[in-house]
N, C-alpha and C positions, 0 to 999 in steps of 0.2 A: 627823207628830206632833213638835212642838217643845217644849223644856221647857229653862228657865233655871236653871242650876245655880250654886251657889258653888265657889269653887275648891276647897275641901275636900271636898265632895260629888262633884265630877267626879274628883277623884283617888281617892276612896274608890271609886267605881264602876269605874275602870280597873284599879286595884290587885287587885280580887277577881277579876280574870280572869288574873292571874299565877299559875300554879302553884306549889305548895310545892316546897321543895328534894328532889331525888331522886324527884320525882313521875314515874311513867313515863306518857308521852303515847302515845295510839293515834293515828296520823296518818291511816291508812287502813283503813277498816272498811266492811263492806257492800259496796255496788256500786263503791266506789273501791278495794277491796282488789285487789293485784296478781293473784291468782289468777283472779278473776272480772271484771276490770275491762273487758276485750275483749269480753266475753260480755253483760254487763248494761249497760253504758254506753250503747250505741246504742238499747236499749229505753227508757232513761230520757229520751234526747233525745226520742225519738217520743212518749212520754207527755207531755212537756212542750211538744211541738210546736216544738221547736228545730231548727235546722239542724245536723246533726253537722259539727263543725269539722274541716277538712282539715289535712293536715300543715303544720307552721309552716316557713317557709322558713329555711334554716340562715343564721346571722348570723356573719359573719366580724370578725376584729379590726379589719381596715382600715374596714369599713363602721361600725363602732361608734366608731373614732377620729374618722372624718369627721363623724359625726352629732353627738358629744358635745363634742369638743375643737375642731372646725372646722380640724383640721390633717391633712394627707395624711401618714401615718407613712413612706411610701416617698420623699418629697421632701426633700432635704438642707436642713437649716435654715440652712446656712452660704452655699451656692452658689444653691441652690433648683432644682438638676438633678434 
């Protein structure tokens, strides 16, 4: 579904999702609650016929620096050693 909106209309729709000042947000509720996440989340994946994601590989600073900055942080910028 596509819709063409004016700038004011688009801004109004986006702003309505910003919570009021001092509004207490509930981040984890239901099957995402820390207390029951490990118990119910596999059942949710099974019901949705999705593969259960495995553990994410650990990402180190060196890998991030090489990927985003294209710079090896362990290489000297002056002599290249």
